[in-house]
N, C-alpha and C positions, 0 to 999 in steps of 0.2 A: 472465494479461499473462506474457507474455515481454517483457526487453527483450535489448537486443539495442546493441553497440556502433557507430557514435556512436548517440546517439538524445539530444534535445531536449525541454524542458517543454512546448512547443507544441505536439511528438508527445503527451506524455504527456496535454495537457489532451485533444487531439481526440479520444484514446482515451476519456477517460473521459467526455467529452460522448456520445459514440456509447455507453460499453457500462449510460451512466444512463437513455436517451433509449430504452433498448430493452425493451417489456413483460417483459420476460424477467428484468428487473433490477430487481422490486420490492423491496422491501425487506422483512424483512435481508439485504442487499447480501453473498456472500463471494465473499472474492477471495485467490487465491492466488499472488503473484506472485514470478514466476522471473527472482534477478537474479545467477545463479549467475555467466552464463557472460561478464560484465562490469562493467565499473571501478566504484566507489563514486561514486554523484553526487553533484557541487558540493553542496558546504551551502543556494544560492541558488536551486537546484532544489528540495531540501526544505524549504526555505519559505513559497516557492510553492504545492510541492504540499500544506501544511499550510494555507496560506490556502485551496486551491481544495477542500479535503475542507470546511474550517469555512463557508465562504459555501454551499454545499451538503449542510449540516449534516441534514437533513430527509433529503435519501435515504440517506445514512452511518449514521443511526441504529438503535442496535442492532443495525447489521450488523459481523464482523472481517475484515481482511485479511494474512493470515499471507504475511511479508517473506525466501524465504531467498536465505543469500548464498553465495556462494564463496567467500570471502576473511575476510580482520580485517578490514580500512577497508568492507569494506562492509556484514558482519555491524553495524559499531561508528555507523556511519551510517546502518543497522534502527533500531537499540538509538535512535536519536538521535531518529526519527522518531516512538518511541513514546512520547517520554519527550511532543514537538512535540502529539502527536493528541492526549495529556492533557490537557496545559497548555492545550489553546485549546476546550476542554471542549469539544472532539465526543464522543459518546455512542454511539461505535463503537470496537471493540477493538483494537490492530493489534502483532502480537505480530515477534519475530528469529528467525528460526531458521538451522539450517546443515544443517539434515537434509529434508527434501525431506519424505517419508516421517514426520517430527516435524510439518511444517505439516501435511498433508494428516487429518491425528487430530487435532491440534489446532479447525480448522476443524470436523471434523467433531462435534467436542464442542463447541462454542459455543452456547446457546440466546441 
């Protein structure tokens, strides 16, 4: 999933619905999110995203999401997303990364 400015939660929601409805996206879901070339999302966007994942927890069960950020603020928001998903008790691992290769390696190793 690649983000480009400007983006909205409605676009994210629509994209995630398409991904989750695709038969190839059977759990456990693995997502590599490229957030390097855009601004960090607003806090409200992250809250809506966390709520979406919580509502669809069965689809995310055992999954892994790697978020690659290009700047310090984006990385901080990605780390906050990790904590939010954990706090909502969604059985999905989320990790923030600064480097694409590190994110790919982590996703390959998640069981």
